[in-house]
C-alpha positions, 0 to 999 in steps of 0.5 A: 767379226769373229777373227777381230774378237779373237784378236782383241781377246788375245791382246787382253792380258789375263790376270791369274791369282793362285791361292796360297791358303786353300783351306781359307780361300774356298770357291765361295769366298773367292766368288764373294771377294771377286764380286765385292772388289769388282774383279771379274776379269781376274782368274782366281785358282784354288783347289786341293793343297796337293794340286796347288802345291804342284803350281807353287813348285812350278812357279818357285813359290814357297808357302809356309803356315805359321801357327800363332795362338790357337785362333790365329794362323798366318800363311807366308809365301814368296811375294812375286808376280810372273808375267807370261806371254800368250804361249805361256812362256815366262817374260818377266818377274816382279817382286811384289814389294816393287809392284806399282800399278803404273809400272805394271801397266807399262810392262803389260802395254809393252807385252800386248804391243809385241 
């Protein structure tokens, strides 16, 4: 039974989001977002800016803070979704403007089947 569960879990994609706005995306806010949107199967990573910058650099994500008026700030970032295999190796990249639910589902089904 244990082996069957481990095999099934290995075949289940894990979706990970890395914040580009750690000052806003606190653990508490992310927990509220997860609960409100029923996203318990996702992993949402936040932390201090220095730690996150290493991740952004590793995934070639550019993050830029744009200051508008005194009450508004925008965080611009590279809009990409990476898909990695079970060993953490890069499989493919999807530009977020091309990300469609059906396409992503097909790609993930193919990855799980391989």
